[in-house]
PDB file of N, CA, C and O in Angstrom:
ATOM      1  N   MET A   1       0.846  -1.180   0.000  1.00  0.00           N
ATOM      2  CA  MET A   1       0.000   0.000   0.000  1.00  0.00           C
ATOM      3  C   MET A   1       0.889   1.240   0.000  1.00  0.00           C
ATOM      4  O   MET A   1       1.931   1.255   0.655  1.00  0.00           O
ATOM      5  N   SER A   2       0.492   2.260  -0.716  1.00  0.00           N
ATOM      6  CA  SER A   2       1.294   3.478  -0.801  1.00  0.00           C
ATOM      7  C   SER A   2       1.239   4.267   0.493  1.00  0.00           C
ATOM      8  O   SER A   2       0.353   4.065   1.323  1.00  0.00           O
ATOM      9  N   ASP A   3       2.195   5.166   0.654  1.00  0.00           N
ATOM     10  CA  ASP A   3       2.189   6.052   1.819  1.00  0.00           C
ATOM     11  C   ASP A   3       0.874   6.805   1.894  1.00  0.00           C
ATOM     12  O   ASP A   3       0.271   6.929   2.960  1.00  0.00           O
ATOM     13  N   CYS A   4       0.447   7.294   0.771  1.00  0.00           N
ATOM     14  CA  CYS A   4      -0.743   8.112   0.690  1.00  0.00           C
ATOM     15  C   CYS A   4      -1.999   7.308   1.008  1.00  0.00           C
ATOM     16  O   CYS A   4      -2.845   7.750   1.784  1.00  0.00           O
ATOM     17  N   GLN A   5      -2.115   6.151   0.419  1.00  0.00           N
ATOM     18  CA  GLN A   5      -3.294   5.322   0.644  1.00  0.00           C
ATOM     19  C   GLN A   5      -3.353   4.826   2.083  1.00  0.00           C
ATOM     20  O   GLN A   5      -4.441   4.677   2.639  1.00  0.00           O
ATOM     21  N   SER A   6      -2.209   4.570   2.689  1.00  0.00           N
ATOM     22  CA  SER A   6      -2.215   4.091   4.070  1.00  0.00           C
ATOM     23  C   SER A   6      -2.734   5.167   5.014  1.00  0.00           C
ATOM     24  O   SER A   6      -3.235   4.857   6.095  1.00  0.00           O
ATOM     25  N   LEU A   7      -2.616   6.436   4.610  1.00  0.00           N
ATOM     26  CA  LEU A   7      -3.152   7.520   5.419  1.00  0.00           C
ATOM     27  C   LEU A   7      -4.633   7.742   5.131  1.00  0.00           C
ATOM     28  O   LEU A   7      -5.314   8.466   5.858  1.00  0.00           O
ATOM     29  N   GLY A   8      -5.124   7.115   4.069  1.00  0.00           N
ATOM     30  CA  GLY A   8      -6.536   7.183   3.743  1.00  0.00           C
ATOM     31  C   GLY A   8      -6.970   8.463   3.046  1.00  0.00           C
ATOM     32  O   GLY A   8      -8.164   8.763   3.023  1.00  0.00           O
ATOM     33  N   ASP A   9      -6.046   9.225   2.478  1.00  0.00           N
ATOM     34  CA  ASP A   9      -6.457  10.488   1.887  1.00  0.00           C
ATOM     35  C   ASP A   9      -6.196  10.593   0.396  1.00  0.00           C
ATOM     36  O   ASP A   9      -6.344  11.680  -0.163  1.00  0.00           O
ATOM     37  N   CYS A  10      -5.819   9.527  -0.263  1.00  0.00           N
ATOM     38  CA  CYS A  10      -5.607   9.592  -1.719  1.00  0.00           C
ATOM     39  C   CYS A  10      -6.524   8.611  -2.419  1.00  0.00           C
ATOM     40  O   CYS A  10      -6.706   7.472  -1.989  1.00  0.00           O
ATOM     41  N   ASP A  11      -7.094   9.090  -3.508  1.00  0.00           N
ATOM     42  CA  ASP A  11      -8.002   8.284  -4.307  1.00  0.00           C
ATOM     43  C   ASP A  11      -8.087   8.910  -5.688  1.00  0.00           C
ATOM     44  O   ASP A  11      -7.281   9.772  -6.037  1.00  0.00           O
ATOM     45  N   ASP A  12      -9.050   8.483  -6.461  1.00  0.00           N
ATOM     46  CA  ASP A  12      -9.207   9.035  -7.814  1.00  0.00           C
ATOM     47  C   ASP A  12      -9.463  10.542  -7.783  1.00  0.00           C
ATOM     48  O   ASP A  12      -9.045  11.267  -8.686  1.00  0.00           O
ATOM     49  N   ALA A  13     -10.140  10.998  -6.755  1.00  0.00           N
ATOM     50  CA  ALA A  13     -10.407  12.433  -6.640  1.00  0.00           C
ATOM     51  C   ALA A  13      -9.105  13.201  -6.482  1.00  0.00           C
ATOM     52  O   ALA A  13      -8.971  14.296  -7.028  1.00  0.00           O
ATOM     53  N   ARG A  14      -8.152  12.659  -5.755  1.00  0.00           N
ATOM     54  CA  ARG A  14      -6.860  13.328  -5.559  1.00  0.00           C
ATOM     55  C   ARG A  14      -6.116  13.385  -6.897  1.00  0.00           C
ATOM     56  O   ARG A  14      -5.505  14.404  -7.222  1.00  0.00           O
ATOM     57  N   VAL A  15      -6.164  12.303  -7.667  1.00  0.00           N
ATOM     58  CA  VAL A  15      -5.509  12.293  -8.973  1.00  0.00           C
ATOM     59  C   VAL A  15      -6.157  13.332  -9.885  1.00  0.00           C
ATOM     60  O   VAL A  15      -5.463  14.023 -10.630  1.00  0.00           O
ATOM     61  N   THR A  16      -7.468  13.444  -9.830  1.00  0.00           N
ATOM     62  CA  THR A  16      -8.161  14.468 -10.606  1.00  0.00           C
ATOM     63  C   THR A  16      -7.670  15.848 -10.214  1.00  0.00           C
ATOM     64  O   THR A  16      -7.507  16.716 -11.073  1.00  0.00           O
ATOM     65  N   ARG A  17      -7.430  16.062  -8.927  1.00  0.00           N
ATOM     66  CA  ARG A  17      -6.913  17.356  -8.453  1.00  0.00           C
ATOM     67  C   ARG A  17      -5.509  17.604  -9.005  1.00  0.00           C
ATOM     68  O   ARG A  17      -5.144  18.748  -9.275  1.00  0.00           O
ATOM     69  N   ILE A  18      -4.728  16.551  -9.172  1.00  0.00           N
ATOM     70  CA  ILE A  18      -3.389  16.705  -9.752  1.00  0.00           C
ATOM     71  C   ILE A  18      -3.515  17.192 -11.199  1.00  0.00           C
ATOM     72  O   ILE A  18      -2.752  18.057 -11.629  1.00  0.00           O
ATOM     73  N   TYR A  19      -4.466  16.644 -11.945  1.00  0.00           N
ATOM     74  CA  TYR A  19      -4.690  17.090 -13.319  1.00  0.00           C
ATOM     75  C   TYR A  19      -5.127  18.554 -13.335  1.00  0.00           C
ATOM     76  O   TYR A  19      -4.654  19.338 -14.159  1.00  0.00           O
ATOM     77  N   GLU A  20      -6.022  18.915 -12.431  1.00  0.00           N
ATOM     78  CA  GLU A  20      -6.469  20.308 -12.332  1.00  0.00           C
ATOM     79  C   GLU A  20      -5.301  21.217 -11.957  1.00  0.00           C
ATOM     80  O   GLU A  20      -5.210  22.346 -12.439  1.00  0.00           O
ATOM     81  N   TYR A  21      -4.420  20.732 -11.109  1.00  0.00           N
ATOM     82  CA  TYR A  21      -3.221  21.469 -10.717  1.00  0.00           C
ATOM     83  C   TYR A  21      -2.356  21.748 -11.954  1.00  0.00           C
ATOM     84  O   TYR A  21      -1.900  22.873 -12.160  1.00  0.00           O
ATOM     85  N   LEU A  22      -2.139  20.729 -12.758  1.00  0.00           N
ATOM     86  CA  LEU A  22      -1.348  20.882 -13.971  1.00  0.00           C
ATOM     87  C   LEU A  22      -2.019  21.822 -14.975  1.00  0.00           C
ATOM     88  O   LEU A  22      -1.338  22.534 -15.713  1.00  0.00           O
ATOM     89  N   ASP A  23      -3.340  21.824 -14.999  1.00  0.00           N
ATOM     90  CA  ASP A  23      -4.085  22.666 -15.928  1.00  0.00           C
ATOM     91  C   ASP A  23      -4.199  24.107 -15.434  1.00  0.00           C
ATOM     92  O   ASP A  23      -4.668  24.978 -16.167  1.00  0.00           O
ATOM     93  N   GLY A  24      -3.770  24.364 -14.190  1.00  0.00           N
ATOM     94  CA  GLY A  24      -3.907  25.702 -13.615  1.00  0.00           C
ATOM     95  C   GLY A  24      -5.350  26.058 -13.316  1.00  0.00           C
ATOM     96  O   GLY A  24      -5.732  27.227 -13.365  1.00  0.00           O
ATOM     97  N   ALA A  25      -6.152  25.047 -13.006  1.00  0.00           N
ATOM     98  CA  ALA A  25      -7.585  25.248 -12.810  1.00  0.00           C
ATOM     99  C   ALA A  25      -7.991  25.265 -11.343  1.00  0.00           C
ATOM    100  O   ALA A  25      -9.159  25.038 -11.029  1.00  0.00           O
ATOM    101  N   LEU A  26      -7.058  25.528 -10.440  1.00  0.00           N
ATOM    102  CA  LEU A  26      -7.354  25.526  -9.009  1.00  0.00           C
ATOM    103  C   LEU A  26      -7.202  26.927  -8.425  1.00  0.00           C
ATOM    104  O   LEU A  26      -6.491  27.775  -8.964  1.00  0.00           O
ATOM    105  N   SER A  27      -7.885  27.139  -7.314  1.00  0.00           N
ATOM    106  CA  SER A  27      -7.725  28.397  -6.596  1.00  0.00           C
ATOM    107  C   SER A  27      -6.336  28.445  -5.969  1.00  0.00           C
ATOM    108  O   SER A  27      -5.643  27.430  -5.906  1.00  0.00           O
ATOM    109  N   ARG A  28      -5.939  29.603  -5.514  1.00  0.00           N
ATOM    110  CA  ARG A  28      -4.625  29.765  -4.889  1.00  0.00           C
ATOM    111  C   ARG A  28      -4.461  28.841  -3.686  1.00  0.00           C
ATOM    112  O   ARG A  28      -3.396  28.260  -3.479  1.00  0.00           O
ATOM    113  N   GLU A  29      -5.516  28.711  -2.902  1.00  0.00           N
ATOM    114  CA  GLU A  29      -5.467  27.842  -1.725  1.00  0.00           C
ATOM    115  C   GLU A  29      -5.334  26.371  -2.127  1.00  0.00           C
ATOM    116  O   GLU A  29      -4.550  25.619  -1.548  1.00  0.00           O
ATOM    117  N   ASP A  30      -6.115  25.986  -3.125  1.00  0.00           N
ATOM    118  CA  ASP A  30      -6.045  24.604  -3.597  1.00  0.00           C
ATOM    119  C   ASP A  30      -4.684  24.293  -4.211  1.00  0.00           C
ATOM    120  O   ASP A  30      -4.158  23.192  -4.046  1.00  0.00           O
ATOM    121  N   LEU A  31      -4.116  25.271  -4.923  1.00  0.00           N
ATOM    122  CA  LEU A  31      -2.780  25.079  -5.492  1.00  0.00           C
ATOM    123  C   LEU A  31      -1.774  24.793  -4.387  1.00  0.00           C
ATOM    124  O   LEU A  31      -0.949  23.888  -4.511  1.00  0.00           O
ATOM    125  N   ALA A  32      -1.843  25.559  -3.313  1.00  0.00           N
ATOM    126  CA  ALA A  32      -0.924  25.369  -2.190  1.00  0.00           C
ATOM    127  C   ALA A  32      -1.129  24.007  -1.546  1.00  0.00           C
ATOM    128  O   ALA A  32      -0.163  23.342  -1.170  1.00  0.00           O
ATOM    129  N   GLU A  33      -2.382  23.591  -1.419  1.00  0.00           N
ATOM    130  CA  GLU A  33      -2.681  22.287  -0.818  1.00  0.00           C
ATOM    131  C   GLU A  33      -2.092  21.150  -1.650  1.00  0.00           C
ATOM    132  O   GLU A  33      -1.424  20.265  -1.116  1.00  0.00           O
ATOM    133  N   ILE A  34      -2.344  21.179  -2.961  1.00  0.00           N
ATOM    134  CA  ILE A  34      -1.844  20.108  -3.833  1.00  0.00           C
ATOM    135  C   ILE A  34      -0.325  20.135  -3.888  1.00  0.00           C
ATOM    136  O   ILE A  34       0.311  19.082  -3.849  1.00  0.00           O
ATOM    137  N   LYS A  35       0.266  21.319  -3.977  1.00  0.00           N
ATOM    138  CA  LYS A  35       1.730  21.429  -3.992  1.00  0.00           C
ATOM    139  C   LYS A  35       2.315  20.809  -2.729  1.00  0.00           C
ATOM    140  O   LYS A  35       3.280  20.048  -2.795  1.00  0.00           O
ATOM    141  N   GLY A  36       1.735  21.135  -1.592  1.00  0.00           N
ATOM    142  CA  GLY A  36       2.195  20.551  -0.329  1.00  0.00           C
ATOM    143  C   GLY A  36       2.045  19.045  -0.311  1.00  0.00           C
ATOM    144  O   GLY A  36       2.921  18.331   0.178  1.00  0.00           O
ATOM    145  N   HIS A  37       0.940  18.564  -0.841  1.00  0.00           N
ATOM    146  CA  HIS A  37       0.715  17.118  -0.889  1.00  0.00           C
ATOM    147  C   HIS A  37       1.742  16.442  -1.790  1.00  0.00           C
ATOM    148  O   HIS A  37       2.286  15.395  -1.440  1.00  0.00           O
ATOM    149  N   LEU A  38       2.005  17.038  -2.948  1.00  0.00           N
ATOM    150  CA  LEU A  38       2.984  16.453  -3.867  1.00  0.00           C
ATOM    151  C   LEU A  38       4.380  16.415  -3.249  1.00  0.00           C
ATOM    152  O   LEU A  38       5.172  15.521  -3.548  1.00  0.00           O
ATOM    153  N   ASP A  39       4.675  17.379  -2.395  1.00  0.00           N
ATOM    154  CA  ASP A  39       5.980  17.419  -1.726  1.00  0.00           C
ATOM    155  C   ASP A  39       6.149  16.294  -0.709  1.00  0.00           C
ATOM    156  O   ASP A  39       7.274  15.944  -0.353  1.00  0.00           O
ATOM    157  N   THR A  40       5.043  15.727  -0.243  1.00  0.00           N
ATOM    158  CA  THR A  40       5.131  14.709   0.806  1.00  0.00           C
ATOM    159  C   THR A  40       4.668  13.323   0.386  1.00  0.00           C
ATOM    160  O   THR A  40       4.930  12.350   1.094  1.00  0.00           O
ATOM    161  N   CYS A  41       3.997  13.211  -0.733  1.00  0.00           N
ATOM    162  CA  CYS A  41       3.435  11.911  -1.149  1.00  0.00           C
ATOM    163  C   CYS A  41       4.183  11.380  -2.366  1.00  0.00           C
ATOM    164  O   CYS A  41       4.089  11.944  -3.456  1.00  0.00           O
ATOM    165  N   THR A  42       4.907  10.322  -2.178  1.00  0.00           N
ATOM    166  CA  THR A  42       5.695   9.731  -3.257  1.00  0.00           C
ATOM    167  C   THR A  42       4.815   9.236  -4.399  1.00  0.00           C
ATOM    168  O   THR A  42       5.141   9.447  -5.567  1.00  0.00           O
ATOM    169  N   ASP A  43       3.718   8.590  -4.077  1.00  0.00           N
ATOM    170  CA  ASP A  43       2.850   8.038  -5.120  1.00  0.00           C
ATOM    171  C   ASP A  43       2.212   9.134  -5.967  1.00  0.00           C
ATOM    172  O   ASP A  43       2.182   9.033  -7.194  1.00  0.00           O
ATOM    173  N   CYS A  44       1.711  10.159  -5.332  1.00  0.00           N
ATOM    174  CA  CYS A  44       1.090  11.251  -6.087  1.00  0.00           C
ATOM    175  C   CYS A  44       2.145  12.038  -6.860  1.00  0.00           C
ATOM    176  O   CYS A  44       1.882  12.503  -7.969  1.00  0.00           O
ATOM    177  N   SER A  45       3.316  12.186  -6.291  1.00  0.00           N
ATOM    178  CA  SER A  45       4.414  12.861  -6.985  1.00  0.00           C
ATOM    179  C   SER A  45       4.805  12.082  -8.242  1.00  0.00           C
ATOM    180  O   SER A  45       5.089  12.674  -9.283  1.00  0.00           O
ATOM    181  N   THR A  46       4.818  10.766  -8.139  1.00  0.00           N
ATOM    182  CA  THR A  46       5.117   9.919  -9.295  1.00  0.00           C
ATOM    183  C   THR A  46       4.040  10.079 -10.356  1.00  0.00           C
ATOM    184  O   THR A  46       4.353  10.171 -11.543  1.00  0.00           O
ATOM    185  N   GLU A  47       2.784  10.114  -9.950  1.00  0.00           N
ATOM    186  CA  GLU A  47       1.668  10.322 -10.875  1.00  0.00           C
ATOM    187  C   GLU A  47       1.806  11.689 -11.561  1.00  0.00           C
ATOM    188  O   GLU A  47       1.593  11.811 -12.767  1.00  0.00           O
ATOM    189  N   TYR A  48       2.158  12.694 -10.792  1.00  0.00           N
ATOM    190  CA  TYR A  48       2.375  14.048 -11.330  1.00  0.00           C
ATOM    191  C   TYR A  48       3.499  14.041 -12.360  1.00  0.00           C
ATOM    192  O   TYR A  48       3.346  14.593 -13.449  1.00  0.00           O
ATOM    193  N   ASP A  49       4.627  13.417 -12.023  1.00  0.00           N
ATOM    194  CA  ASP A  49       5.767  13.358 -12.944  1.00  0.00           C
ATOM    195  C   ASP A  49       5.397  12.641 -14.240  1.00  0.00           C
ATOM    196  O   ASP A  49       5.767  13.088 -15.326  1.00  0.00           O
ATOM    197  N   LEU A  50       4.671  11.536 -14.128  1.00  0.00           N
ATOM    198  CA  LEU A  50       4.241  10.779 -15.307  1.00  0.00           C
ATOM    199  C   LEU A  50       3.340  11.639 -16.191  1.00  0.00           C
ATOM    200  O   LEU A  50       3.504  11.663 -17.411  1.00  0.00           O
ATOM    201  N   GLU A  51       2.407  12.331 -15.589  1.00  0.00           N
ATOM    202  CA  GLU A  51       1.504  13.180 -16.359  1.00  0.00           C
ATOM    203  C   GLU A  51       2.267  14.316 -17.036  1.00  0.00           C
ATOM    204  O   GLU A  51       1.928  14.703 -18.154  1.00  0.00           O
ATOM    205  N   CYS A  52       3.283  14.852 -16.380  1.00  0.00           N
ATOM    206  CA  CYS A  52       4.121  15.897 -16.994  1.00  0.00           C
ATOM    207  C   CYS A  52       4.832  15.358 -18.233  1.00  0.00           C
ATOM    208  O   CYS A  52       4.907  16.045 -19.251  1.00  0.00           O
ATOM    209  N   VAL A  53       5.351  14.144 -18.154  1.00  0.00           N
ATOM    210  CA  VAL A  53       6.028  13.533 -19.299  1.00  0.00           C
ATOM    211  C   VAL A  53       5.037  13.297 -20.436  1.00  0.00           C
ATOM    212  O   VAL A  53       5.335  13.596 -21.593  1.00  0.00           O
ATOM    213  N   ILE A  54       3.873  12.767 -20.115  1.00  0.00           N
ATOM    214  CA  ILE A  54       2.858  12.504 -21.133  1.00  0.00           C
ATOM    215  C   ILE A  54       2.461  13.796 -21.833  1.00  0.00           C
ATOM    216  O   ILE A  54       2.387  13.848 -23.061  1.00  0.00           O
ATOM    217  N   ARG A  55       2.207  14.829 -21.054  1.00  0.00           N
ATOM    218  CA  ARG A  55       1.813  16.114 -21.640  1.00  0.00           C
ATOM    219  C   ARG A  55       2.923  16.694 -22.514  1.00  0.00           C
ATOM    220  O   ARG A  55       2.648  17.286 -23.558  1.00  0.00           O
ATOM    221  N   SER A  56       4.156  16.527 -22.097  1.00  0.00           N
ATOM    222  CA  SER A  56       5.285  17.035 -22.869  1.00  0.00           C
ATOM    223  C   SER A  56       5.394  16.318 -24.214  1.00  0.00           C
ATOM    224  O   SER A  56       5.602  16.953 -25.249  1.00  0.00           O
ATOM    225  N   VAL A  57       5.253  15.007 -24.191  1.00  0.00           N
ATOM    226  CA  VAL A  57       5.337  14.216 -25.431  1.00  0.00           C
ATOM    227  C   VAL A  57       4.187  14.571 -26.373  1.00  0.00           C
ATOM    228  O   VAL A  57       4.395  14.729 -27.576  1.00  0.00           O
ATOM    229  N   VAL A  58       2.988  14.694 -25.832  1.00  0.00           N
ATOM    230  CA  VAL A  58       1.833  15.042 -26.667  1.00  0.00           C
ATOM    231  C   VAL A  58       2.024  16.432 -27.260  1.00  0.00           C
ATOM    232  O   VAL A  58       1.783  16.640 -28.449  1.00  0.00           O
ATOM    233  N   LYS A  59       2.453  17.376 -26.442  1.00  0.00           N
ATOM    234  CA  LYS A  59       2.670  18.739 -26.925  1.00  0.00           C
ATOM    235  C   LYS A  59       3.720  18.766 -28.033  1.00  0.00           C
ATOM    236  O   LYS A  59       3.538  19.427 -29.056  1.00  0.00           O
ATOM    237  N   ARG A  60       4.810  18.047 -27.823  1.00  0.00           N
ATOM    238  CA  ARG A  60       5.875  18.006 -28.817  1.00  0.00           C
ATOM    239  C   ARG A  60       5.391  17.361 -30.110  1.00  0.00           C
ATOM    240  O   ARG A  60       5.732  17.827 -31.197  1.00  0.00           O
ATOM    241  N   SER A  61       4.610  16.310 -30.008  1.00  0.00           N
ATOM    242  CA  SER A  61       4.159  15.612 -31.212  1.00  0.00           C
ATOM    243  C   SER A  61       3.126  16.424 -31.983  1.00  0.00           C
ATOM    244  O   SER A  61       2.927  16.202 -33.178  1.00  0.00           O
ATOM    245  N   CYS A  62       2.481  17.345 -31.321  1.00  0.00           N
ATOM    246  CA  CYS A  62       1.477  18.169 -32.003  1.00  0.00           C
ATOM    247  C   CYS A  62       2.104  19.245 -32.868  1.00  0.00           C
ATOM    248  O   CYS A  62       1.422  19.817 -33.718  1.00  0.00           O
ATOM    249  N   VAL A  63       3.365  19.535 -32.680  1.00  0.00           N
ATOM    250  CA  VAL A  63       4.005  20.578 -33.474  1.00  0.00           C
ATOM    251  C   VAL A  63       4.898  20.006 -34.573  1.00  0.00           C
ATOM    252  O   VAL A  63       5.373  20.748 -35.433  1.00  0.00           O
ATOM    253  N   GLU A  64       5.128  18.709 -34.553  1.00  0.00           N
ATOM    254  CA  GLU A  64       5.952  18.085 -35.581  1.00  0.00           C
ATOM    255  C   GLU A  64       5.132  17.928 -36.856  1.00  0.00           C
ATOM    256  O   GLU A  64       3.985  17.481 -36.816  1.00  0.00           O
ATOM    257  N   ALA A  65       5.713  18.291 -37.959  1.00  0.00           N
ATOM    258  CA  ALA A  65       5.023  18.185 -39.247  1.00  0.00           C
ATOM    259  C   ALA A  65       5.304  16.819 -39.871  1.00  0.00           C
ATOM    260  O   ALA A  65       6.408  16.284 -39.777  1.00  0.00           O
ATOM    261  N   ALA A  66       4.287  16.282 -40.500  1.00  0.00           N
ATOM    262  CA  ALA A  66       4.468  15.024 -41.229  1.00  0.00           C
ATOM    263  C   ALA A  66       5.277  15.311 -42.493  1.00  0.00           C
ATOM    264  O   ALA A  66       5.165  16.396 -43.064  1.00  0.00           O
ATOM    265  N   PRO A  67       6.085  14.356 -42.932  1.00  0.00           N
ATOM    266  CA  PRO A  67       6.843  14.546 -44.175  1.00  0.00           C
ATOM    267  C   PRO A  67       5.902  14.803 -45.345  1.00  0.00           C
ATOM    268  O   PRO A  67       4.806  14.245 -45.409  1.00  0.00           O
ATOM    269  N   ALA A  68       6.332  15.636 -46.250  1.00  0.00           N
ATOM    270  CA  ALA A  68       5.498  16.011 -47.407  1.00  0.00           C
ATOM    271  C   ALA A  68       5.072  14.789 -48.216  1.00  0.00           C
ATOM    272  O   ALA A  68       3.936  14.726 -48.687  1.00  0.00           O
ATOM    273  N   ASN A  69       5.978  13.810 -48.384  1.00  0.00           N
ATOM    274  CA  ASN A  69       5.624  12.630 -49.178  1.00  0.00           C
ATOM    275  C   ASN A  69       4.557  11.782 -48.487  1.00  0.00           C
ATOM    276  O   ASN A  69       3.746  11.140 -49.155  1.00  0.00           O
ATOM    277  N   LEU A  70       4.554  11.777 -47.162  1.00  0.00           N
ATOM    278  CA  LEU A  70       3.513  11.047 -46.433  1.00  0.00           C
ATOM    279  C   LEU A  70       2.168  11.732 -46.636  1.00  0.00           C
ATOM    280  O   LEU A  70       1.161  11.075 -46.903  1.00  0.00           O
ATOM    281  N   LYS A  71       2.158  13.048 -46.508  1.00  0.00           N
ATOM    282  CA  LYS A  71       0.916  13.790 -46.732  1.00  0.00           C
ATOM    283  C   LYS A  71       0.384  13.541 -48.136  1.00  0.00           C
ATOM    284  O   LYS A  71      -0.810  13.303 -48.323  1.00  0.00           O
ATOM    285  N   ALA A  72       1.273  13.595 -49.118  1.00  0.00           N
ATOM    286  CA  ALA A  72       0.867  13.395 -50.512  1.00  0.00           C
ATOM    287  C   ALA A  72       0.301  11.988 -50.714  1.00  0.00           C
ATOM    288  O   ALA A  72      -0.708  11.823 -51.399  1.00  0.00           O
ATOM    289  N   ALA A  73       0.936  10.979 -50.128  1.00  0.00           N
ATOM    290  CA  ALA A  73       0.469   9.595 -50.281  1.00  0.00           C
ATOM    291  C   ALA A  73      -0.903   9.403 -49.641  1.00  0.00           C
ATOM    292  O   ALA A  73      -1.763   8.720 -50.198  1.00  0.00           O
ATOM    293  N   ILE A  74      -1.104  10.003 -48.479  1.00  0.00           N
ATOM    294  CA  ILE A  74      -2.405   9.892 -47.799  1.00  0.00           C
ATOM    295  C   ILE A  74      -3.494  10.572 -48.627  1.00  0.00           C
ATOM    296  O   ILE A  74      -4.569  10.011 -48.838  1.00  0.00           O
ATOM    297  N   LEU A  75      -3.205  11.779 -49.089  1.00  0.00           N
ATOM    298  CA  LEU A  75      -4.194  12.498 -49.902  1.00  0.00           C
ATOM    299  C   LEU A  75      -4.506  11.746 -51.193  1.00  0.00           C
ATOM    300  O   LEU A  75      -5.657  11.701 -51.627  1.00  0.00           O
ATOM    301  N   ASP A  76      -3.488  11.163 -51.799  1.00  0.00           N
ATOM    302  CA  ASP A  76      -3.691  10.387 -53.026  1.00  0.00           C
ATOM    303  C   ASP A  76      -4.608   9.196 -52.755  1.00  0.00           C
ATOM    304  O   ASP A  76      -5.532   8.933 -53.525  1.00  0.00           O
ATOM    305  N   ARG A  77      -4.360   8.492 -51.685  1.00  0.00           N
ATOM    306  CA  ARG A  77      -5.200   7.328 -51.346  1.00  0.00           C
ATOM    307  C   ARG A  77      -6.622   7.752 -51.035  1.00  0.00           C
ATOM    308  O   ARG A  77      -7.571   7.069 -51.420  1.00  0.00           O
ATOM    309  N   LEU A  78      -6.780   8.873 -50.341  1.00  0.00           N
ATOM    310  CA  LEU A  78      -8.126   9.348 -50.030  1.00  0.00           C
ATOM    311  C   LEU A  78      -8.885   9.730 -51.294  1.00  0.00           C
ATOM    312  O   LEU A  78     -10.064   9.408 -51.443  1.00  0.00           O
ATOM    313  N   HIS A  79      -8.207  10.411 -52.192  1.00  0.00           N
ATOM    314  CA  HIS A  79      -8.860  10.851 -53.422  1.00  0.00           C
ATOM    315  C   HIS A  79      -9.143   9.699 -54.373  1.00  0.00           C
ATOM    316  O   HIS A  79     -10.120   9.745 -55.119  1.00  0.00           O
ATOM    317  N   ASN A  80      -8.323   8.688 -54.361  1.00  0.00           N
ATOM    318  CA  ASN A  80      -8.484   7.575 -55.292  1.00  0.00           C
ATOM    319  C   ASN A  80      -9.141   6.358 -54.676  1.00  0.00           C
ATOM    320  O   ASN A  80      -9.350   5.357 -55.361  1.00  0.00           O
ATOM    321  N   GLY A  81      -9.473   6.425 -53.392  1.00  0.00           N
ATOM    322  CA  GLY A  81     -10.166   5.329 -52.742  1.00  0.00           C
ATOM    323  C   GLY A  81      -9.336   4.073 -52.560  1.00  0.00           C
ATOM    324  O   GLY A  81      -9.886   2.985 -52.389  1.00  0.00           O
ATOM    325  N   ARG A  82      -8.016   4.210 -52.594  1.00  0.00           N
ATOM    326  CA  ARG A  82      -7.137   3.038 -52.433  1.00  0.00           C
ATOM    327  C   ARG A  82      -6.810   2.860 -50.960  1.00  0.00           C
ATOM    328  O   ARG A  82      -6.875   3.795 -50.162  1.00  0.00           O
ATOM    329  N   THR A  83      -6.454   1.617 -50.629  1.00  0.00           N
ATOM    330  CA  THR A  83      -5.990   1.319 -49.280  1.00  0.00           C
ATOM    331  C   THR A  83      -4.496   1.012 -49.331  1.00  0.00           C
ATOM    332  O   THR A  83      -3.953   0.670 -50.381  1.00  0.00           O
ATOM    333  N   ALA A  84      -3.867   1.138 -48.217  1.00  0.00           N
ATOM    334  CA  ALA A  84      -2.423   0.860 -48.133  1.00  0.00           C
ATOM    335  C   ALA A  84      -2.174  -0.639 -48.286  1.00  0.00           C
ATOM    336  O   ALA A  84      -2.982  -1.463 -47.858  1.00  0.00           O
ATOM    337  N   ASP A  85      -1.043  -0.976 -48.903  1.00  0.00           N
ATOM    338  CA  ASP A  85      -0.665  -2.372 -48.999  1.00  0.00           C
ATOM    339  C   ASP A  85      -0.165  -2.818 -47.630  1.00  0.00           C
ATOM    340  O   ASP A  85       0.695  -2.177 -47.026  1.00  0.00           O
ATOM    341  N   VAL A  86      -0.717  -3.923 -47.157  1.00  0.00           N
ATOM    342  CA  VAL A  86      -0.337  -4.405 -45.825  1.00  0.00           C
ATOM    343  C   VAL A  86       0.537  -5.616 -45.955  1.00  0.00           C
ATOM    344  O   VAL A  86       0.967  -6.178 -44.948  1.00  0.00           O
TER     345      VAL A  86
END
């Protein structure tokens, strides 16, 4: 059992608060509460770190452009009704 769960104060609602914390959707008081909790709870801190990595990868992948030849091949298949050779 995690440190947090053994104290009886972490659950799905706490994880949701971590997401809200990352989104900047909490009041100043709530931000301080979650920050303090993350400083003391290894499990929630790990969840926070994982979510930061996931968000970073998604953000980075959203700005990468597909190669021009890939775009052209996809558009060609869409316009001609062909499927990719598998």
